[in-house]
TORNU-294889 format. One record per residue: x, y, z of N, C-alpha, C in turn. Coordinates in pm, whole numbers, plus 32768, in hexadecimal, padded with zeros to 4 digits. Layout:
XYZXYZXYZ ...
***
This chain:
7E0B6B5B74CA7E246BEF74E57DEB6C467544 7D6A6C41753B7D1F6CAD75A27D576CA6762C 7D5F6C31765C7D7D6C3176A47E5F6C4176FD 7E806C55767A7F126C9776767EFD6CF27698 7EBC6D3D767A7E986DE476607E696DF476AF 7DE96DEC77087DA66DEE776D7E0D6DE3781F 7E556D4777F87EDD6DA378447F0D6E0A7871 7F496E0477EE7FCE6E7E77CA7F886EE57807 7ED96EFF77FF7E9D6F6B780F7EA06FB078B4 7E736F0B78F47E9F6F09797C7F366F6579DA 7FC56ED2798780066EF779E180426F9E79A9 803C6FE1792A80077078791E7FE870B07985 7F63709179B47EFD70F97A157F6470F77A88 7F7E703A7AB17FDD70497B41806170917B30 80A8709F7AC4812C70DB7AB98126717D7AC7 80B571B17AD0809B72057A7A805C725C7B31 800C72087B647FF972377BD88085723F7C6B 80CF71EF7C18814271DC7C8A817C724D7C4F 818272507BF5823B72BA7BD481EF733D7B8F 813F736D7B7A812E73D57B9F814574657C12 816074B77BF981BD75167C9080FC752F7CB6 812C752C7D2E80CE75287D7A80D175BA7DD3 807276247DF5807576A07DFD807276647EB5 80C776B07EFA80B976DB7F7B807F77507FAE 803F7717803A7FA677658047800E77BA809E 7FC8783680E58036787B81357FCE786D8195 802A788A820280637832826F7FEF789382F2 7FA77837832A7F34783E83787F5F785B840F 7F4078A9845F7F5278B284D97F0C7880853C 7E89787684EE7E17785985937DFF78B185E8 7E00784C863A7DE3793086CA7E4E78F88721 7ED678EE86AF7F5678C187477F69794E8754 7F4679AD87407F877A2D87627F277A8C87A2 7EAE7A3887C07E437A8687FA7E5F7A558883 7E747AD188F47E9A7AC0898F7E087AAE89BD 7D8F7B1A89B07D427AFF8A027CC07B2189DF 7C5F7AE28A187BD37B2C89D77B7E7B388A55 7B397B868A4F7AA97BC58AB97A3F7BD78A73 79D87BD78AE6793C7BEF8A6F79267C688ABE 789E7CDB8A5C78847D388A9B78377D858A47 77FB7DCE8A85777A7DE18A81777F7E918A02 77187EB589D276F67EF1895177807F988970 77B37F6289FA780580018A1778697FF18A28 789E7F9B8A30793A7F3C8A1279557F588AA3 78E27F288B2D78DD7EC08B9E794E7E488BBB 798A7E108C34797A7D828BEC78E17D348C53 78AF7CF48C11781D7CB88C85781E7BFD8C5F 77F07BE38C8977D07B4D8C7A77857B148CAD 76EF7B6E8CAA769C7B3F8CCB763C7B4B8C4B 75CE7B3C8C1D758C7B508B9D74DC7B2C8B6A 748E7B738B7674047B318B46745F7AF68AB5 73BD7A7C8ABF73ED7A488A4173EC7A74896E 739F7B2189AC73937B4C895373EF7BBC8903 744E7BBD898974D27C45898575137C19893F 756D7C8C88F975C07CBF888F763B7CB088CA 76A57C5588AF77137C1F88D777727C6B88AB 77D77C9488DF785F7CE688AF78F97CA488DA 79287C46886E799F7C0288A879F77C328885 7A607C5C88C57AD37CE588CC7B667C3F88D2 7BB27C75885A7C147BF588837CA97C7C88A3 7CE37C4688B17D6D7CA988B87DAD7C368896 7E6A7C7588117EC97C2587BA7F287C4F87F3 7F9F7BCA880680267C4E87D9804E7BC8876A 80A37C07871981007BCE869581877BB486D6 81BB7B06870F82337AEA875A82A17AC286DF 82707AD7868482DA7A90864182D97AFE8580 83457ADF853283227B4984B082907AD88463 82757B4A844381EB7B2083FA82197B61833C 81CB7B1B82D381E47B9F8231814E7BAA824A 815A7BEF81C480BC7C40817880CD7BAB8157 80117B8281267FE57B17812F7FB37A9381AB 7FD57ABF822980077A79825D7F5D7A6882BD 7F2F79F282C87EAB7A3B83387EA079ED83A5 7E7B79E884157E5979AD84AB7D9D79E684B1 7D42796185097CDC795284B77C8C79238574 7C2A793A854D7BD5793E85C87B117904859E 7B1478B085FA7AC8784486037A3E78A68641 79CC789D861B795278BF8684790C786686DB 78FB7860873278CE781187A6785E77E1876E 784C777E8787779C771F875E771B776887A9 774A7794881376EF77D4886076C0787D8827 76FA78B787CF76E17922878876CD79308722 76CE79B486D47672799C864E76A47A498615 76DF7A5D85BC770D7AE6859F76C67B148561 76797B8B859E767C7BFD855476657C2D84CE 77157C4184C477297CD0845677AD7C49842E 77687C4B839277C67BDE833D78257C3482D7 783B7CD482F9789D7D2182DE791D7D1682E2 79687D2F82687A0C7D2782B27A287DA182CF 7A7F7D9283297AC57E17835E7B7B7E30833D 7B847EA783207C397E9F83557C597E9A83F8 7CD87E8484287D267E9584877D707EF2847F 7D747F8384B07DC87FCE84757E2B8030850F 7EAE804F84C27EB680C8854A7EA081278556 7EE8819285D37E95820285F87E9A82518564 7F06824E85147F1D82AA847E7EA182638440 7E588214844A7E1681D1838B7E7A81658340 7ECC813B83737F2C811883157EDB806E834B 7EA9801982F17E817F7B82FC7EFB7F308323 7EBD7EC4837E7F287E5783EF7F067DFD8368 7E6B7DEE83A37E6B7D7C83297DB17D62834A 7D557D4C82DB7D037D6482BB7C897CE882E9 7C0F7CF783287BE57C54832F7B3D7C1A82BC 7B3E7BC382B57AC47BA0828A7A8C7B2F82D0 79C27B2E82C179B17B058314796F7A8682B3 796C79FA82EE7946798882A2789D796382F9 7846795682C877FD793182F6779978D28316 77F4786B82C277F677E4826F781B77A482EB 789177B1830E791777A1836978FD77D483D8 78BD784A83F878F4787C845F795A789B84BA 799078D6843C7A4C790B841E7A4A79A88462 7AB279B284907AF77A5984647B797A06843C 7BB17AA283D77C4B7A7383777C5E7AF2836F 7CE37ADB83BE7D217B3E83B17DD67B5B8370 7DB17BB982F27DEF7BAC82617E717C36828E 7F0A7BE682B07F677C4382BE7F6C7CA88251 7F797D2882407F837D6B81C780307D8881C9 80A87DEF817E81057DE7817681357E658210 80F47E80821880ED7E8F8296816E7E7382F7 815F7E088314819A7D73835382417D978319 821B7D7182B882D07D74829783497DD082CF 82D77E5982E783417E9182E783297EDD837D 82D37EAD83C782AA7EBC844782E57E6684CA 83097EAA854A83077E1685BC82BB7E4B860B 82DC7E08868482737DF586F181CD7E2A86E5 81927DAA868D81167DF0868F80CF7D9686CA 804A7DC386C37FEC7DA987587F927E028751 7F017DBC87597E9C7E4287747E3D7DF487DC 7DB07DFA87657D067DC587C07CC47DBE8763 7C507D80873D7BE07D6A86E67B877D558740 7AEB7D4586F77A817D2387327A197D3986BC 79A27CA586DF793D7C9686A978F47C9586FE 783E7CA686A977CE7CB386FE77A77C4F86C4 774E7BFA874B77077B7F872E76967B5D87A8 761F7B00878C75CB7AF587C175E37A6187F0 75617A3C8833758C798B886C753E794F8817 756A7913881C751B785B87B174BF78408803 742D783E87E873E677D9884F73E077808838 741E774587FD742F76C087B07476765B8841 751A76BF884E7565765F886D759E76B88933 751476BE89657555772B89CD74E176E78A2D 74DB77278AB7748676DC8B3274A477738B9E 73DD77A28B6373AE78068BBB73C278068C6F 73D6786F8C9373B5785E8D3D744578258D7A 7479780D8D3674D677DB8D60757E77F88D1F 762177DE8D5876AA77EF8D0176B5778B8C93 76ED77E68C487712777D8BCC778B776E8BA5 77C477288BD5787C774B8BCD788B77528B13 78AA77C48AF678A777EC8A4A796277EF8A5F 7950778E89E47A0E775E89E07A3077F5894E 7AAA782089797AC3788489227B70783B88D8 7B61784488527BF17825881F7C9F789E881E 7CD77849888A7D3278B988C37DD678A488DF 7E6178DA88857E91786288B57EB877F08862 7E6777C587F47E8B776B87E47E4076D28846 7DE376FC888A7DAE76D888D77D1C770888F8 7CF9772A89597C62775489A87C4F77658A49 7C1178188A117BF278338AAE7B8C78458AAB 7B4577F08B577AC177F58B4B7A9478838B8A 7A14789C8B5579D978E08BCC794D78C58C05 793878E68C7978B778BF8CA57862790B8C9E 77ED78F88C35778879648C32770079558C30 76C179838C96762E79728CD775D479C38C7E 7587796B8C20751679A28BDF749A79788C11 74597A218C3B73E379D68C7F732179E18C07 72D479B08C28727479C48BBD722C7A078BB6 72037A5A8B5071B57AD08B1571057AC08B11 70F97AD88BB570327AAB8BC86FE67B208B76 6FA17B098B096F4C7B748AE26EBE7C038B2A 6E9D7B5A8B856E2F7B9C8C0E6DD57B878BD2 6DD37B188B526D257ADD8AF66CE97B418ABE 6CB97B388A6D6C087B928A0E6C387B7C89AB 6BE97B9A89736BFE7BAE88B36C797C4A8884 6C657CCB89006C617D3C88A06BD57D78888A 6BFC7E24887D6B7A7E7388516B967E7887BF 6B557E8887626B807E7D86D46B977F3886C6 6C0B7F5D868A6C167FA0867F6BD180108621 6BF4809C86276BD18105856B6C6E80ED851F 6CEA810685AB6D77813585306DD280EE8587 6E1F807085156EAE800785636EFB802A84F2 6FAD802685366FD2807984C1704C800584F8 70A87FBA847371427F8884B971677F778449 721A7F798479724D7F7B83F272C47EF9841E 730E7EE783C573937E8B83E6740A7EC48353 74657E6E837874C87E9F830574A67E3382E3 750D7E32826775007DC881E475697D588230 757E7D0281F575937C54823776547C9E821B 76147CB9819276C37C70813877167D4B8107 76A47D8480F876E77E0280FE76BC7E768150 77287E7A81E876C97ECB828676EF7F588203 76EF7F8181BC76BC805181C87641801F8184 75EE7FC38185753B7FBA818275027FAB81DA 74AD7FF481C7744F7FE6826273B37FD281EE 73207F5D822A72D47F2681EF72927F82826E 72287FD8824871CB8015827471197FCB824A 70F37FAA82D870847F5882A56FF67FA08338 6F9C7FE6830A6F46803C836F6EB28001834F 6E927FCF83B96DF67F9E838A6D84801183BD 6D22800A83966CE0803B83C56C3F8045839C 6BFC806084206B4C802C84446B197F838445 6B7C7F53849E6B9A7EE1848C6AF87EDE84F8 6AD07F59855B6A697F68859069FC7F748549 69EE7F8784B969977F75847668FC7FCB8466 6966802D84A068DF809B84E168DB81148459 6872812A8407684F814A8398688C81E383BB 68E481EA8312690B8297833C68F082D582B0 68C5831382A668CC83678221692783DE81E2 694783B6816B69E1840681116A2D83F78178 6A4F837F81946AE9837281DA6B60839D81B1 6BAB83F881FE6C13844981BE6C998410820D 6D1083CB81D06D85837C82446DE783E38213 6E4383FA82A66EA78448827B6F14842B82BA 6FA883EF827C702B83CC82B7706A841B82CB 70C384168342715384688341717984598367 720884658316728E83E5833972E5844D8358 72F5842883D1739984678421741784548402 746D84A68404750284B583C3752F844583E4 75AA844183667610840B834F75BB836E82E9 7556839582A87530835F823174C683B181B3 74D283408146748683A380CF7438831480B5 73C5835E805A735A82C17FF3739082A57FC1 7363821A7FD273AE81C07F3A7343818F7EED 732981767E6A72A281357E25721181CC7E32 71DE816D7E257164817E7E29710781657ED4 7096814D7EDC701381447F6A6FD580C77F36 6FA4804D7F4D6F787FEE7F256EBA80207F9D 6E7C800B7F5A6DEE801F7FCA6DA97F987FB1 6D717F54803B6D217ECC7FE76CA37EDA803F 6C3D7EE17FF56BA87EE680556B647E6A806E 6B377E1F80DE6B4B7DCC81286AA27DAC8168 6A637D40817169E47D01818F69F87D178235 69697CF1827569747C9E82C069D57C7D832C 69F47C0B82C26A2C7BAD82EC6ABA7B6482BF 6AE87C4D82966B777C1B827B6B967BF081E0 6B397BFE819E6B0F7BAE80F86B2E7C3A80C9 6BB57C2F806D6BE87CAE80026B607CA27F87 6B317D4B7F846AFD7D457F1A6B107D9B7EC5 6B927DFA7EBF6B887E207E516C247E697E7C 6C967E507E156D077EAB7E196D577F4E7DD9 6D487F9A7E106D8480257DDD6DD480527DDB 6E5C806A7D8B6EE180B77DB16ED081067D79 6EEC81917D8C6EDF81F67DEA6F9982417DE4 6FBF82BC7D5F703282DC7D7F702B834F7DFA 70C583677E6670A983D67EA9712283EF7EC8 7105843C7F29717984CF7F17716D851C7F75 71EC852E7FBB71D5858D801171C4863D800C 71C4864D8070715C86F6807071C5873980BC 720D87E4810572388822813E724C87D681AE 71C387AB81D971DC8756827F71E586F78282 723A86C0820C723C8636820571EF85CD8215 713D85E081CE70CD859281E970AC8564814E 704E84E1815C701984CF80CC6F9584B68128 6F4F84C080966ED084BC80BD6E7084178052 6E0D83D7807A6DD4839280326D3283A98047 6D0183987FE26C52838A7FDC6C3683027FDB 6BDF830C805D6BC2827180656B0182708049 6AD182DD804F6A7B82CB803D69FA82A580C9 6995828F8071690A82428100691781D58129 6951816C81A4692E811081C268B080DA8208 68A0807C81D768268048825268407FCC825C 68557F9382C568A47EF682D868F87EEF82A3 693A7F3C82AF69C17F1982376A3C7F338291 6AAC7F1982606B407F2C82976B9F7F37822D 6BE87F6C82446C697F9C82016CCE7F9781FF 6D627F5681C26DF37F5281F16E247F52816D 6EA07FD881796ECC800F814B6F5F8004817A 6FC27FDE810F70417FBD81087084802E8089 70F3803180BF7176808A809D71DB808980D7 72358084807F72D48089809E7312811380A4 739E811E80F773D181998133747281788102 74E381B880C8755081B180DE759C821C8165 760581B98190762B81D881FC7689826C81CA 769782C581DC7719833681C27733834781F8 77558347827A779D83988309779583298358 781482E383877824826A8403780C828E8479 778B827584977751827C8504773681D9858E 7731822385CF76E9818E866A767C8173863B 761D81C2860575A781E185CE752381E985C5 74BF81C5856274B3824984D2742482368525 73C4829F850B732182A9856572C5830A84FF 728B82AB84BA724082D784837173831284D8 712B8380847270C0837A84BE705583318468 6FBA833D84796F5F82DE84466EF383298480 6ECD835284316E4F83BD84386DA683B98406 6D1A835C842E6CD3836683D86C5283CD83EF 6C28841283946BB2846883B26B3784698369 6AD3849A83966A488459833269DB84D88348 696784FB82DE692E853A830C68C085368388 68A584C483CD68B48486845F68DD847A8488 696A8475849F69B7844984FB6A2D849A850C 6A4484AB857D6ADF852F85906B4B84B28565 6BA9851085716C2D84E285526C50848A85C2 6C738427859E6CDC838B85AD6D5C837485B8 6DB2836586116E64835385DC6E608305862F 6ED382B3860E6F428283865E6FE1828E85E8 700F825C868A70CB82A1865170D281F78608 717181D885E471C0813C85ED722E817885E3 724A811C85E672DB813185E77365809D85F0 73A880B885BD741B8055857C74A08075858D 74937FEC85F675448015861275A27FC185AA 7617802885C576967FAC858676BA7F4785E5 76C97EE885CD76FE7EA8861077647E4C85D1 778F7E778577781F7E4E84ED78927E4B855F 78EF7DE68514797C7DD9855779E07E1F854E 7A4F7E4485807AA67EAE85787AF77E7385BA 7B917EB985AE7C117E8A85F27C727EE385FE 7CB77F2A861C7D507F4F86207DB27F2D8650 7E3C7F62864D7EA37F2C86657F237F998655 7F6F7F5D867A80197F96869D807D7F728645 80F67FAB862281937F4C861981EB7FB285D8 82437F9B85F6829D80138606830580178570 8319807A8534831E806C84CE83D6807A84AE 841280388470847D8059842384C180CE8437 854880BD849B85BE8134849985B281BF844C 85AD8236841C85D9826383C38666827483BC 8661826783248731827C82FF873E830F834D 87D68335836687D183B4838E880283F3830F 87A98485831287D784C382B4884F84E782A2 88D384BC8227891084D681E9894B857281D2 896985CE823289A08633820D89FA864881B7 89EB86B881508A2486F280C18A90874180FD 8AF4872A80E88B83877580F38B8C881A80EC 8BD0888380E48B8C88E580A98BE7891E804D 8B7489777FFA8B6C899D7F688C0489E17F3F 8C8D89B87F1D8D2189D77F2A8CF089F97E5F 8CDF8A897E3A8D2E8AC27DB78D958A727D8E 8D9F8A6C7CCF8DE18A2E7CD28E6B8A7E7CC7 8E758AEF7CBD8EDA8B507CBA8F158B6B7D55 8EBB8B3A7DD78EF68B1E7E538F2D8A827E83 8F4A8A4F7E008F6289C67E37901B89AC7E18 9059896D7E9B90C5892D7E9490D388FA7E22 911E892E7DD4917388F87D5591E688B17DA9 924E882E7D60928287F37D4B92FC87FD7CF0 929687DE7C9C92FA87F57C09929188297B84 92F9882D7B5B92B988567A7892E087D17A34 92A887B479FC9293876279A69276876E78E9 92CE876C789C92C4879077F0927F872577D9 9218872677BF918D86CD7777916386F576E7 912C869B76BC910886B2761E908887447626 9056874876718FE987D976AC9029883876C7 90A6885976E6911488C97715910E88AF77BF 915488E377EB919088E0785E913188AB78B8 9120889378F690DD880F796D90F388217A1B 90E3889C7A6590F4885C7ADA90AE88027B62 913487D27B7D910087737BD09106878D7C82 906087667CB09075879C7D35909C87437D9A 90E387477DE2915887347E5F910586FF7E77 913886737EB690F085D47F39907185DE7EE0 903985DB7E878FA285C27E468F7385167DF7 900084D47E0A900284607DE28F7384097E44 8F4983BA7E118EC083857E6F8E8382D47DE5 8E7D829B7E248E49825B7DCF8E5482447D4E 8EED824E7D128EE782337CA18EE082877C31 8EAF832C7C998E8883847C788ED383E87C9A 8EF084827C448F3484B87C738EE385597C52 8EEF85C97CBC8EDC862A7C5C8F2486987C2C 8EF386F97BA08F3D875A7B548F2287C67B2A 8F7188267B168F3988997AFE8F5888A77A53 8E8789017A178EFB8910798C8EBD899D794D 8F1C89A578FB8EDC8A5778E18EB08A57784C 8E268A8378958DF28A90782C8E4D8AD277A6 8E338AC977388E4B8B0076A58E018B287649 8E178B8475CC8D988B9F75A98D778B617559 8D0C8B2775308C918AC674DE8C5E8A827542 8C878A6575C88C8C8A1A76118BF98A1F7616 8BD0898C76358AE7897E768E8AE988FE76B4 8AC7892677428AAA88CC77968A85885E7754 89FB881077198A32877F76D28AEB873876BF 8B2B87D776418B8D87BC761B8C128777767D 8BFF87C176F58C6E87A877748C3B871577AF 8B8F872A77BD8B8086B277F48BA586467783 8B9B861C771A8BDC85C476BF8C5F85B276F3 8CA5860376C48D35863976A18D9685AD7771 8D3785CA77D48D5F856F78408D1E8533787B 8CB884FA78118C2E847C783F8C09847978AC 8BF3850878D48B7C850F79108ADC857B78C5 8AB2856379778A27858378E98A1F861F7930 899F867678D08990871F78FF8946871579A7 88F286CF79BA88CD86F77A3E894986AD7ADD 89AF86A47AB88A03867E7AFD8A7987057B13 8A8A871B7AAB8ADE877D7A858AA087FE7AD3 89FB88117ACC89B788617AF189B6886D7B74 89A687F27BD589A988007C4D8A18880F7C79 8A9187DE7C418AF788037C838B3A886E7C73 8B0B88A37C1E8B48895D7C3F8ABE89B77C68 8A6389677C8F89FE89ED7CC489B28A4B7C46 89A089EB7BCC89818A5D7B2F88C68A4F7B35 88C98AA27AFE88338AA67B1887CA8AA97A8E 88678AC47A1F880A8ACC799D889A8A4F791D 88738A4578F788BC8A0A786F893F8A8C7803 894B8B017865898A8B4078228A0A8B6F781F 8A7B8B6A77ED8B128B59781E8B558BFD781A 8BC08C3178918C2B8C9678308CA38C5F781F 8CDB8C9B77BC8D7E8C8A77918DB88CA57804 8DFD8C39780F8E488C82789D8E088C227906 8DC38C0F791D8D528BD679968DA88B6C79DD 8DA28B4D7A628E0F8A997A448D538A757AB9 8D9189D77A648D4B898A7AA28D4F89027ABD 8D4C88EE7B578D9888AB7B858D5287E77B7F 8DA6878C7B4E8D3586ED7B0F8D8C869D7B3D 8D2186327B748D9685C37BB48D5885437B48 8E08851B7B1F8DD884C07AB08E04844D7ABA 8E3A83CE7A798E5483337AA48ECF83847A9B 8F0E83597AE38FF483617ADE900C83717A4E 8FE782EE7A1C9014827279B48FF082C9793E 8FEA8317794F8FA583AB78CF9010840278B6 9017842179229091849B797A90E7845C7917 910983C27911917483BC78DB91B383B07837 911E8392782A9113837D777290F984097727 90D7845A777790F484E9773A9155854C7738 91B8852777C0924A857177BD92A7856B7770 92C785C37733934685D776EC93B485A47707 93E7857676D994718534771E94D385A176F9 954F85B0778695B48651775B963C85EE770D 9647866F76A6968885FF7656971685FD769A 976B85AF769E9801857176E1987E85BD76A2 98F485C876E599508606769A99B885A37683 9A1C8575764C9A6B857E75D79AE18528763F 9B33853176D89BAC854276C09C2384F076E7 9C888524762A9CD984B375ED9D7984AA7663 9DAE847776499E51846176729EB384737609 9F0F84BC76159FA884CE75949FF1847475B9 A00C8412757AA09583D2759FA0DD83FD750B A15B83C8755CA1B783CF74D7A21A835D74AD A2A183547464A2A8830F7415A22382C97390 A1BC83327398A19582E17335A0FC82C37368 A12F82CA7406A06682E573FD9FD8834E73F5 9FA3837B74099F5483B773B79F1683F3742F 9F2284A673ED9F0684F874439E9B851C7455 9EA1859174849E2585C074B99DBC85CC74A2 9DE785E273DF9D7A85E073A29D4D8557732E 9D7684F9736C9D72848A73779D98844E72A3 9E4784BC72A79E4A84C972249F0F848E726B 9F4A845971DB9FD7845F7212A02484B771F8 A09F84977273A0FD8516728EA123855C71D5 A0E485FA71E6A132860B7199A1E68628714A A1F8867970E4A2A2866B70B8A2A586D270D9 A298873670DAA29387C970DCA2028833706E A20487DE700FA1A588026F82A15687C46FA1 A0E2884D6F7AA05288106FB69FE2880B6F43 A06887D16ED4A00887C96E379FDB87596E44 9F5A87396E279F4786886DF59F8086716D6A 9FAA86CA6D1C9FD786936CB0A04386526CAA A0BB867B6CBBA16A86616CE2A14F85D96CFE A0C785806D9DA0FB84EA6D91A09284816D58 A06C84F36CE3A00484896C8FA0BE849C6C0E A09A85126BE9A13884F06BA4A18784506BC4 A1C7845D6C27A21C84116C47A24183636C48 A17A83946C49A12682F26C55A13A82B96BA1 A11582FF6B3CA10F82F46AAAA1A782CD6A99 A204832C6AB0A28F82EE6AA8A2B282B36AD2 A2B282516B2FA2AB82086B7BA27E81756B2C A22A816A6AE7A1BC81126AB0A21781246A1F A222819369FBA2628157695AA2F081426961 A318815669CAA3B980F769EFA3CE80686A12 A37180436A11A3287FC06A4EA3027F9B69C2 A2C97FD1697DA2C87F7A68EDA3217F5D6892 A36C7FD368A4A3F77FE1681FA42C7F88684E A4657F446909A4BC7EC96935A4797E5B68E8 A3D27E3D68F4A3B27DD268D6A3D77DC06833 A3C57DFB67F3A3C37DDD6772A4127DCD675A A4E47E156788A57B7DFC6748A5737D346772 A5437D3567B8A5347C8F67FCA4DE7C2F67B9 
***
């Protein structure tokens, strides 16, 4: 019994798999619409020579060569020799700010996917460009020589021969610093910048140290500051979290205290409020026995972007309204007697089974009442007659466009005149009766008829 149920369950699952409807995935056009790719520096200039630590801007052009619909996509894959700097998505807009496609970046697969919006359903001749920023992947490049890098274009590849030179540091370990600062954008939320400040790596004795931070434009503080005190081996001794707020000069201060053979690491975040190419903050450390030492740090926006264009659908021609002719100026073809009184029919007004008539307002008429009589709306009557209120005046003429069949229903039939002919020799005369014998009284024919009946009865009895 169990085997039968098992077989039945397997058959059911197989049948469900074949018979259940499967959602069709939206079409992905890959790189088929991309026509060209170029490598640029951060100023947008074409470049093919880079240092191994350079920031590379990859710029693409695209032309949509066939009709596409919203929800469909096109996809680019990042070459193995490059690593994306920024993983934030971005829109591809036209000059008016309308979004043609939205781009998302998947760091796991190294792909950029652009999903078309409703814009493509109504626009034609779509084209544009986009760019993303990257660095070189040290594992997949050869320094001091030409590296052929293949980029997906038109569902094939375009090779750009790129010379990548090695960066030499000049040897040495560098001098210990009093102030060092750097920042970076968040990998997932590119509107947040993480700032890190390192104080007194030189391990100089500093009495009553005060740290001052000055925020540049386009950003505001986000949250608190974290202060970590470290020993000479950079081991964290203690951690302190302090609230921070900007003064009128966009500064905030932290009391560090006396440092003796210690260094300090300060971290805090800012939120981007205005889109800029770069964001700069200034770090300053001072003490009773230390003149102020400052260091600037700049974070560049290496986000991606795009722009495009499309031809909008043609604007339908504006339908010109005919000039308004008052009811008492309309050309009248005829007057028809109806259940609602005489109605004037406007000459040559019949169109699409409707006809224009002129109704004269009677005492007691209201706009809703007139509308109900003729199966139209109050708004239509006001529009046809350019009325600004619902008030009506007795004798006022209203022009109405009504169904022609309705006019037939409410028309009062015209009485017909009966025309008879007179016949001679017993024919019906003009009044529809037999010809008279000279006596106009109806009593005589009646008595004559009664006499004839009596005579007939008498003869019947004799027989």
